[in-house]
C-alpha positions in Angstrom: 0.4 9.0 -3.5 1.6 12.3 -3.8 4.6 13.7 -2.2 5.8 17.1 -1.8 9.1 16.5 -3.3 10.2 14.0 -6.1 10.3 10.7 -4.3 13.3 8.6 -4.2 12.4 6.1 -1.5 10.2 2.7 -1.4 6.4 2.1 -0.5 5.6 -1.3 0.4 2.2 -2.5 0.8 1.8 -5.2 3.6 4.6 -7.3 5.2 5.9 -9.0 2.2 8.4 -7.0 -0.1 7.1 -8.7 -3.6 7.4 -7.1 -6.6 3.7 -6.4 -7.0 3.5 -5.0 -3.4 6.4 -2.5 -3.9 6.8 1.0 -5.3 10.3 2.5 -6.1 10.4 6.2 -6.5 12.3 7.5 -9.6 13.6 10.6 -8.0 11.6 12.7 -10.7 8.1 12.4 -10.0 6.1 13.5 -7.1 3.1 11.5 -8.0 2.4 7.6 -8.2 -0.1 5.0 -8.4 0.3 1.3 -7.2 -2.8 -0.8 -7.9 -2.8 -4.2 -6.1 -5.6 -6.9 -6.0 -7.5 -7.3 -2.8 -6.0 -10.8 -2.5 -2.4 -9.6 -2.7 -0.1 -8.2 -0.3 -1.2 -9.1 2.8 -4.8 -7.7 2.9 -6.8 -8.4 6.0 -10.1 -9.7 4.4 -13.7 -10.6 5.7 -12.4 -13.7 7.5 -10.0 -12.0 9.6 -11.6 -8.2 9.6 -14.9 -7.2 9.7 -17.4 -8.2 6.8 -17.2 -5.8 4.1 -13.9 -4.6 4.7 -10.1 -4.5 3.4 -7.2 -3.4 5.4 -3.6 -3.1 4.6 -0.6 -0.9 5.8 1.6 1.1 3.8 5.3 1.3 4.9 6.9 4.5 3.3 10.6 4.7 3.3 12.2 8.0 2.2 15.5 6.4 1.7 15.7 3.5 -0.8 17.6 1.2 1.2 17.5 2.4 5.0 14.8 2.7 7.8 15.2 6.1 9.4 13.4 8.5 11.7 10.4 10.0 9.8 9.7 7.0 7.6 5.7 6.5 7.8 3.1 3.8 8.0 -0.3 4.4 6.8 -3.1 2.0 7.3 -5.5 2.0 4.4 -9.0 0.7 5.2 -11.4 -0.2 2.4 -15.2 -0.8 3.2 -17.9 -1.9 1.0 -21.5 -3.1 0.8 -22.5 -6.7 0.2 -23.1 -7.1 -3.4 -21.0 -4.4 -4.5 -17.9 -6.6 -5.4 -18.3 -9.0 -8.1 -16.0 -11.7 -8.9 -15.2 -13.5 -12.4 
């Protein structure tokens, strides 16, 4: 994720605020990476989404503890072809 200014807020992936699904800005950087497993953070998988699709929401709060006007929710959709993911 890239921000225009140093980010001091919180990005939560999915509906549960677990540590693996949450990124906290350090007030210094404008670029962050948060890698999550397709089975984590409440991803919508094949049994609830279209086959070959993962869907999740990113809740972006620009203040570290408050929800305010101007906060964002982004939906991320990942589509893949059958056979392109290997488990194990």
